Jmol script that loads the backbone (N, CA, C; Angstrom):
load data "model"
ATOM      1  N   PRO A   1      -3.758  -8.167 -19.838  1.00  0.00           N
ATOM      2  CA  PRO A   1      -2.420  -8.662 -19.537  1.00  0.00           C
ATOM      3  C   PRO A   1      -1.684  -7.785 -18.521  1.00  0.00           C
ATOM      4  N   PHE A   2      -1.801  -6.456 -18.654  1.00  0.00           N
ATOM      5  CA  PHE A   2      -1.106  -5.564 -17.724  1.00  0.00           C
ATOM      6  C   PHE A   2      -1.647  -5.756 -16.306  1.00  0.00           C
ATOM      7  N   ASN A   3      -2.972  -5.818 -16.177  1.00  0.00           N
ATOM      8  CA  ASN A   3      -3.560  -6.003 -14.847  1.00  0.00           C
ATOM      9  C   ASN A   3      -3.226  -7.370 -14.273  1.00  0.00           C
ATOM     10  N   VAL A   4      -3.069  -8.368 -15.119  1.00  0.00           N
ATOM     11  CA  VAL A   4      -2.671  -9.696 -14.641  1.00  0.00           C
ATOM     12  C   VAL A   4      -1.270  -9.617 -14.042  1.00  0.00           C
ATOM     13  N   LEU A   5      -0.381  -8.914 -14.720  1.00  0.00           N
ATOM     14  CA  LEU A   5       0.981  -8.720 -14.207  1.00  0.00           C
ATOM     15  C   LEU A   5       0.950  -8.008 -12.854  1.00  0.00           C
ATOM     16  N   LEU A   6       0.170  -6.934 -12.766  1.00  0.00           N
ATOM     17  CA  LEU A   6       0.096  -6.185 -11.512  1.00  0.00           C
ATOM     18  C   LEU A   6      -0.539  -7.021 -10.405  1.00  0.00           C
ATOM     19  N   ARG A   7      -1.569  -7.767 -10.733  1.00  0.00           N
ATOM     20  CA  ARG A   7      -2.237  -8.615  -9.734  1.00  0.00           C
ATOM     21  C   ARG A   7      -1.266  -9.665  -9.199  1.00  0.00           C
ATOM     22  N   THR A   8      -0.518 -10.288 -10.090  1.00  0.00           N
ATOM     23  CA  THR A   8       0.471 -11.293  -9.679  1.00  0.00           C
ATOM     24  C   THR A   8       1.549 -10.656  -8.814  1.00  0.00           C
ATOM     25  N   THR A   9       2.005  -9.484  -9.217  1.00  0.00           N
ATOM     26  CA  THR A   9       3.028  -8.776  -8.444  1.00  0.00           C
ATOM     27  C   THR A   9       2.504  -8.418  -7.059  1.00  0.00           C
ATOM     28  N   LEU A  10       1.283  -7.924  -6.992  1.00  0.00           N
ATOM     29  CA  LEU A  10       0.694  -7.567  -5.701  1.00  0.00           C
ATOM     30  C   LEU A  10       0.536  -8.804  -4.816  1.00  0.00           C
ATOM     31  N   ASP A  11       0.119  -9.915  -5.399  1.00  0.00           N
ATOM     32  CA  ASP A  11       0.016 -11.168  -4.633  1.00  0.00           C
ATOM     33  C   ASP A  11       1.370 -11.554  -4.047  1.00  0.00           C
ATOM     34  N   LEU A  12       2.419 -11.443  -4.854  1.00  0.00           N
ATOM     35  CA  LEU A  12       3.769 -11.791  -4.382  1.00  0.00           C
ATOM     36  C   LEU A  12       4.238 -10.845  -3.279  1.00  0.00           C
ATOM     37  N   LEU A  13       3.935  -9.570  -3.421  1.00  0.00           N
ATOM     38  CA  LEU A  13       4.308  -8.606  -2.382  1.00  0.00           C
ATOM     39  C   LEU A  13       3.574  -8.905  -1.080  1.00  0.00           C
ATOM     40  N   GLN A  14       2.302  -9.236  -1.186  1.00  0.00           N
ATOM     41  CA  GLN A  14       1.523  -9.524   0.020  1.00  0.00           C
ATOM     42  C   GLN A  14       2.006 -10.793   0.717  1.00  0.00           C
ATOM     43  N   GLU A  15       2.541 -11.727  -0.038  1.00  0.00           N
ATOM     44  CA  GLU A  15       3.102 -12.942   0.570  1.00  0.00           C
ATOM     45  C   GLU A  15       4.277 -12.604   1.482  1.00  0.00           C
ATOM     46  N   LYS A  16       4.948 -11.489   1.217  1.00  0.00           N
ATOM     47  CA  LYS A  16       6.091 -11.068   2.043  1.00  0.00           C
ATOM     48  C   LYS A  16       5.632 -10.375   3.327  1.00  0.00           C
ATOM     49  N   ASP A  17       4.332 -10.254   3.514  1.00  0.00           N
ATOM     50  CA  ASP A  17       3.744  -9.630   4.705  1.00  0.00           C
ATOM     51  C   ASP A  17       2.837 -10.646   5.403  1.00  0.00           C
ATOM     52  N   PRO A  18       3.425 -11.739   5.926  1.00  0.00           N
ATOM     53  CA  PRO A  18       2.599 -12.807   6.508  1.00  0.00           C
ATOM     54  C   PRO A  18       1.795 -12.362   7.731  1.00  0.00           C
ATOM     55  N   ALA A  19       2.224 -11.310   8.400  1.00  0.00           N
ATOM     56  CA  ALA A  19       1.482 -10.810   9.566  1.00  0.00           C
ATOM     57  C   ALA A  19       0.352  -9.858   9.147  1.00  0.00           C
ATOM     58  N   HIS A  20       0.245  -9.586   7.862  1.00  0.00           N
ATOM     59  CA  HIS A  20      -0.805  -8.717   7.306  1.00  0.00           C
ATOM     60  C   HIS A  20      -0.772  -7.306   7.898  1.00  0.00           C
ATOM     61  N   ILE A  21       0.419  -6.838   8.200  1.00  0.00           N
ATOM     62  CA  ILE A  21       0.582  -5.500   8.777  1.00  0.00           C
ATOM     63  C   ILE A  21       0.143  -4.419   7.789  1.00  0.00           C
ATOM     64  N   PHE A  22       0.380  -4.668   6.503  1.00  0.00           N
ATOM     65  CA  PHE A  22       0.080  -3.668   5.479  1.00  0.00           C
ATOM     66  C   PHE A  22      -1.149  -4.039   4.647  1.00  0.00           C
ATOM     67  N   ALA A  23      -1.933  -4.997   5.116  1.00  0.00           N
ATOM     68  CA  ALA A  23      -3.069  -5.501   4.349  1.00  0.00           C
ATOM     69  C   ALA A  23      -4.217  -4.501   4.252  1.00  0.00           C
ATOM     70  N   GLU A  24      -4.446  -3.747   5.314  1.00  0.00           N
ATOM     71  CA  GLU A  24      -5.572  -2.813   5.385  1.00  0.00           C
ATOM     72  C   GLU A  24      -5.060  -1.438   5.808  1.00  0.00           C
ATOM     73  N   PRO A  25      -5.874  -0.403   5.621  1.00  0.00           N
ATOM     74  CA  PRO A  25      -5.456   0.928   6.076  1.00  0.00           C
ATOM     75  C   PRO A  25      -5.159   0.936   7.577  1.00  0.00           C
ATOM     76  N   VAL A  26      -4.271   1.822   7.977  1.00  0.00           N
ATOM     77  CA  VAL A  26      -3.963   1.981   9.398  1.00  0.00           C
ATOM     78  C   VAL A  26      -5.251   2.360  10.123  1.00  0.00           C
ATOM     79  N   ASN A  27      -5.501   1.679  11.236  1.00  0.00           N
ATOM     80  CA  ASN A  27      -6.688   1.946  12.039  1.00  0.00           C
ATOM     81  C   ASN A  27      -6.440   3.210  12.865  1.00  0.00           C
ATOM     82  N   LEU A  28      -7.144   4.277  12.512  1.00  0.00           N
ATOM     83  CA  LEU A  28      -6.913   5.562  13.170  1.00  0.00           C
ATOM     84  C   LEU A  28      -7.410   5.579  14.611  1.00  0.00           C
ATOM     85  N   SER A  29      -8.250   4.636  14.986  1.00  0.00           N
ATOM     86  CA  SER A  29      -8.653   4.507  16.394  1.00  0.00           C
ATOM     87  C   SER A  29      -7.486   3.996  17.221  1.00  0.00           C
ATOM     88  N   GLU A  30      -6.683   3.128  16.605  1.00  0.00           N
ATOM     89  CA  GLU A  30      -5.529   2.556  17.300  1.00  0.00           C
ATOM     90  C   GLU A  30      -4.296   3.459  17.199  1.00  0.00           C
ATOM     91  N   VAL A  31      -4.224   4.229  16.123  1.00  0.00           N
ATOM     92  CA  VAL A  31      -3.061   5.097  15.881  1.00  0.00           C
ATOM     93  C   VAL A  31      -3.583   6.508  15.557  1.00  0.00           C
ATOM     94  N   PRO A  32      -4.104   7.208  16.566  1.00  0.00           N
ATOM     95  CA  PRO A  32      -4.788   8.477  16.299  1.00  0.00           C
ATOM     96  C   PRO A  32      -3.914   9.596  15.726  1.00  0.00           C
ATOM     97  N   ASP A  33      -2.603   9.529  15.935  1.00  0.00           N
ATOM     98  CA  ASP A  33      -1.743  10.599  15.412  1.00  0.00           C
ATOM     99  C   ASP A  33      -1.145  10.281  14.039  1.00  0.00           C
ATOM    100  N   TYR A  34      -1.559   9.180  13.441  1.00  0.00           N
ATOM    101  CA  TYR A  34      -0.956   8.736  12.175  1.00  0.00           C
ATOM    102  C   TYR A  34      -0.985   9.827  11.102  1.00  0.00           C
ATOM    103  N   LEU A  35      -2.132  10.469  10.935  1.00  0.00           N
ATOM    104  CA  LEU A  35      -2.269  11.458   9.860  1.00  0.00           C
ATOM    105  C   LEU A  35      -1.528  12.760  10.150  1.00  0.00           C
ATOM    106  N   GLU A  36      -1.034  12.918  11.362  1.00  0.00           N
ATOM    107  CA  GLU A  36      -0.189  14.075  11.661  1.00  0.00           C
ATOM    108  C   GLU A  36       1.188  13.917  11.007  1.00  0.00           C
ATOM    109  N   PHE A  37       1.565  12.677  10.730  1.00  0.00           N
ATOM    110  CA  PHE A  37       2.883  12.379  10.168  1.00  0.00           C
ATOM    111  C   PHE A  37       2.812  11.905   8.717  1.00  0.00           C
ATOM    112  N   ILE A  38       1.689  11.296   8.337  1.00  0.00           N
ATOM    113  CA  ILE A  38       1.552  10.678   7.016  1.00  0.00           C
ATOM    114  C   ILE A  38       0.447  11.381   6.237  1.00  0.00           C
ATOM    115  N   SER A  39       0.816  12.019   5.132  1.00  0.00           N
ATOM    116  CA  SER A  39      -0.167  12.778   4.355  1.00  0.00           C
ATOM    117  C   SER A  39      -0.893  11.928   3.315  1.00  0.00           C
ATOM    118  N   LYS A  40      -0.270  10.823   2.899  1.00  0.00           N
ATOM    119  CA  LYS A  40      -0.903   9.977   1.878  1.00  0.00           C
ATOM    120  C   LYS A  40      -0.780   8.509   2.296  1.00  0.00           C
ATOM    121  N   PRO A  41      -1.710   8.033   3.110  1.00  0.00           N
ATOM    122  CA  PRO A  41      -1.667   6.627   3.535  1.00  0.00           C
ATOM    123  C   PRO A  41      -1.826   5.678   2.342  1.00  0.00           C
ATOM    124  N   MET A  42      -1.230   4.491   2.479  1.00  0.00           N
ATOM    125  CA  MET A  42      -1.357   3.471   1.435  1.00  0.00           C
ATOM    126  C   MET A  42      -1.252   2.105   2.091  1.00  0.00           C
ATOM    127  N   ASP A  43      -1.936   1.124   1.508  1.00  0.00           N
ATOM    128  CA  ASP A  43      -1.929  -0.251   2.002  1.00  0.00           C
ATOM    129  C   ASP A  43      -2.281  -1.171   0.835  1.00  0.00           C
ATOM    130  N   PHE A  44      -2.140  -2.476   1.056  1.00  0.00           N
ATOM    131  CA  PHE A  44      -2.378  -3.429  -0.030  1.00  0.00           C
ATOM    132  C   PHE A  44      -3.841  -3.462  -0.480  1.00  0.00           C
ATOM    133  N   SER A  45      -4.795  -3.299   0.428  1.00  0.00           N
ATOM    134  CA  SER A  45      -6.201  -3.338   0.002  1.00  0.00           C
ATOM    135  C   SER A  45      -6.537  -2.133  -0.881  1.00  0.00           C
ATOM    136  N   THR A  46      -5.958  -0.990  -0.577  1.00  0.00           N
ATOM    137  CA  THR A  46      -6.167   0.189  -1.416  1.00  0.00           C
ATOM    138  C   THR A  46      -5.531  -0.025  -2.787  1.00  0.00           C
ATOM    139  N   MET A  47      -4.349  -0.604  -2.801  1.00  0.00           N
ATOM    140  CA  MET A  47      -3.699  -0.914  -4.079  1.00  0.00           C
ATOM    141  C   MET A  47      -4.550  -1.891  -4.885  1.00  0.00           C
ATOM    142  N   ARG A  48      -5.103  -2.895  -4.227  1.00  0.00           N
ATOM    143  CA  ARG A  48      -5.921  -3.883  -4.938  1.00  0.00           C
ATOM    144  C   ARG A  48      -7.189  -3.231  -5.501  1.00  0.00           C
ATOM    145  N   ARG A  49      -7.815  -2.342  -4.736  1.00  0.00           N
ATOM    146  CA  ARG A  49      -8.998  -1.628  -5.244  1.00  0.00           C
ATOM    147  C   ARG A  49      -8.639  -0.794  -6.469  1.00  0.00           C
ATOM    148  N   LYS A  50      -7.507  -0.094  -6.398  1.00  0.00           N
ATOM    149  CA  LYS A  50      -7.068   0.696  -7.547  1.00  0.00           C
ATOM    150  C   LYS A  50      -6.786  -0.197  -8.749  1.00  0.00           C
ATOM    151  N   LEU A  51      -6.184  -1.341  -8.496  1.00  0.00           N
ATOM    152  CA  LEU A  51      -5.884  -2.295  -9.562  1.00  0.00           C
ATOM    153  C   LEU A  51      -7.171  -2.792 -10.219  1.00  0.00           C
ATOM    154  N   GLU A  52      -8.132  -3.217  -9.407  1.00  0.00           N
ATOM    155  CA  GLU A  52      -9.388  -3.751  -9.943  1.00  0.00           C
ATOM    156  C   GLU A  52     -10.213  -2.669 -10.647  1.00  0.00           C
ATOM    157  N   SER A  53      -9.987  -1.419 -10.289  1.00  0.00           N
ATOM    158  CA  SER A  53     -10.677  -0.302 -10.949  1.00  0.00           C
ATOM    159  C   SER A  53      -9.895   0.228 -12.152  1.00  0.00           C
ATOM    160  N   HIS A  54      -8.800  -0.448 -12.482  1.00  0.00           N
ATOM    161  CA  HIS A  54      -7.952  -0.082 -13.631  1.00  0.00           C
ATOM    162  C   HIS A  54      -7.411   1.345 -13.510  1.00  0.00           C
ATOM    163  N   LEU A  55      -7.033   1.722 -12.301  1.00  0.00           N
ATOM    164  CA  LEU A  55      -6.509   3.070 -12.081  1.00  0.00           C
ATOM    165  C   LEU A  55      -5.006   3.169 -12.290  1.00  0.00           C
ATOM    166  N   TYR A  56      -4.326   2.031 -12.375  1.00  0.00           N
ATOM    167  CA  TYR A  56      -2.887   2.062 -12.650  1.00  0.00           C
ATOM    168  C   TYR A  56      -2.681   2.049 -14.157  1.00  0.00           C
ATOM    169  N   ARG A  57      -2.115   3.132 -14.670  1.00  0.00           N
ATOM    170  CA  ARG A  57      -1.848   3.210 -16.104  1.00  0.00           C
ATOM    171  C   ARG A  57      -0.440   2.731 -16.440  1.00  0.00           C
ATOM    172  N   THR A  58       0.452   2.823 -15.444  1.00  0.00           N
ATOM    173  CA  THR A  58       1.842   2.425 -15.678  1.00  0.00           C
ATOM    174  C   THR A  58       2.353   1.620 -14.492  1.00  0.00           C
ATOM    175  N   LEU A  59       3.420   0.897 -14.725  1.00  0.00           N
ATOM    176  CA  LEU A  59       4.077   0.161 -13.651  1.00  0.00           C
ATOM    177  C   LEU A  59       4.634   1.141 -12.617  1.00  0.00           C
ATOM    178  N   GLU A  60       5.051   2.301 -13.072  1.00  0.00           N
ATOM    179  CA  GLU A  60       5.600   3.311 -12.167  1.00  0.00           C
ATOM    180  C   GLU A  60       4.560   3.781 -11.156  1.00  0.00           C
ATOM    181  N   GLU A  61       3.314   3.934 -11.574  1.00  0.00           N
ATOM    182  CA  GLU A  61       2.251   4.333 -10.644  1.00  0.00           C
ATOM    183  C   GLU A  61       2.044   3.266  -9.573  1.00  0.00           C
ATOM    184  N   PHE A  62       2.055   2.021  -9.986  1.00  0.00           N
ATOM    185  CA  PHE A  62       1.928   0.898  -9.058  1.00  0.00           C
ATOM    186  C   PHE A  62       3.103   0.898  -8.083  1.00  0.00           C
ATOM    187  N   GLU A  63       4.302   1.080  -8.621  1.00  0.00           N
ATOM    188  CA  GLU A  63       5.512   1.095  -7.796  1.00  0.00           C
ATOM    189  C   GLU A  63       5.493   2.258  -6.801  1.00  0.00           C
ATOM    190  N   GLU A  64       5.000   3.401  -7.228  1.00  0.00           N
ATOM    191  CA  GLU A  64       4.903   4.560  -6.333  1.00  0.00           C
ATOM    192  C   GLU A  64       4.031   4.239  -5.121  1.00  0.00           C
ATOM    193  N   ASP A  65       2.912   3.568  -5.353  1.00  0.00           N
ATOM    194  CA  ASP A  65       2.033   3.221  -4.233  1.00  0.00           C
ATOM    195  C   ASP A  65       2.697   2.214  -3.305  1.00  0.00           C
ATOM    196  N   PHE A  66       3.381   1.233  -3.867  1.00  0.00           N
ATOM    197  CA  PHE A  66       4.087   0.285  -3.000  1.00  0.00           C
ATOM    198  C   PHE A  66       5.161   1.009  -2.192  1.00  0.00           C
ATOM    199  N   ASN A  67       5.905   1.884  -2.849  1.00  0.00           N
ATOM    200  CA  ASN A  67       6.945   2.633  -2.139  1.00  0.00           C
ATOM    201  C   ASN A  67       6.356   3.509  -1.035  1.00  0.00           C
ATOM    202  N   LEU A  68       5.142   3.997  -1.244  1.00  0.00           N
ATOM    203  CA  LEU A  68       4.465   4.767  -0.202  1.00  0.00           C
ATOM    204  C   LEU A  68       4.248   3.921   1.053  1.00  0.00           C
ATOM    205  N   ILE A  69       3.855   2.676   0.873  1.00  0.00           N
ATOM    206  CA  ILE A  69       3.673   1.782   2.021  1.00  0.00           C
ATOM    207  C   ILE A  69       4.964   1.725   2.831  1.00  0.00           C
ATOM    208  N   VAL A  70       6.062   1.531   2.135  1.00  0.00           N
ATOM    209  CA  VAL A  70       7.365   1.382   2.797  1.00  0.00           C
ATOM    210  C   VAL A  70       7.802   2.694   3.447  1.00  0.00           C
ATOM    211  N   THR A  71       7.744   3.789   2.696  1.00  0.00           N
ATOM    212  CA  THR A  71       8.220   5.060   3.248  1.00  0.00           C
ATOM    213  C   THR A  71       7.315   5.565   4.367  1.00  0.00           C
ATOM    214  N   ASN A  72       6.010   5.354   4.248  1.00  0.00           N
ATOM    215  CA  ASN A  72       5.104   5.746   5.334  1.00  0.00           C
ATOM    216  C   ASN A  72       5.445   4.996   6.610  1.00  0.00           C
ATOM    217  N   CYS A  73       5.712   3.720   6.482  1.00  0.00           N
ATOM    218  CA  CYS A  73       6.069   2.899   7.640  1.00  0.00           C
ATOM    219  C   CYS A  73       7.349   3.422   8.287  1.00  0.00           C
ATOM    220  N   MET A  74       8.350   3.660   7.472  1.00  0.00           N
ATOM    221  CA  MET A  74       9.632   4.128   8.006  1.00  0.00           C
ATOM    222  C   MET A  74       9.483   5.518   8.630  1.00  0.00           C
ATOM    223  N   LYS A  75       8.731   6.384   7.981  1.00  0.00           N
ATOM    224  CA  LYS A  75       8.549   7.745   8.489  1.00  0.00           C
ATOM    225  C   LYS A  75       7.799   7.733   9.820  1.00  0.00           C
ATOM    226  N   TYR A  76       6.687   7.024   9.879  1.00  0.00           N
ATOM    227  CA  TYR A  76       5.890   7.024  11.111  1.00  0.00           C
ATOM    228  C   TYR A  76       6.648   6.369  12.261  1.00  0.00           C
ATOM    229  N   ASN A  77       7.298   5.275  11.993  1.00  0.00           N
ATOM    230  CA  ASN A  77       7.969   4.545  13.067  1.00  0.00           C
ATOM    231  C   ASN A  77       9.293   5.168  13.485  1.00  0.00           C
ATOM    232  N   ALA A  78       9.782   6.146  12.723  1.00  0.00           N
ATOM    233  CA  ALA A  78      11.015   6.845  13.090  1.00  0.00           C
ATOM    234  C   ALA A  78      10.735   8.042  13.992  1.00  0.00           C
ATOM    235  N   LYS A  79       9.472   8.378  14.168  1.00  0.00           N
ATOM    236  CA  LYS A  79       9.111   9.593  14.931  1.00  0.00           C
ATOM    237  C   LYS A  79       9.507   9.505  16.389  1.00  0.00           C
TER     238      LYS A  79
END
end "model"
wireframe off; spacefill off
backbone 0.3
color backbone group
């Protein structure tokens, strides 16, 4: 039941990203300096892998990863 909730939530979050900007990890060939600014990359595919591997023990852990997507984006693009 918990993973069903997280899976549904992740599906809904991904629907808000119709351009699939956050669907996969940042391509370091296209953005070679990304890791100079971002120490912990996150994206929806990584979240889904963690979800399917039952690595989220709490809703807070799931929320932390989603917030990482947002804060990483804001941090990198503010440089």
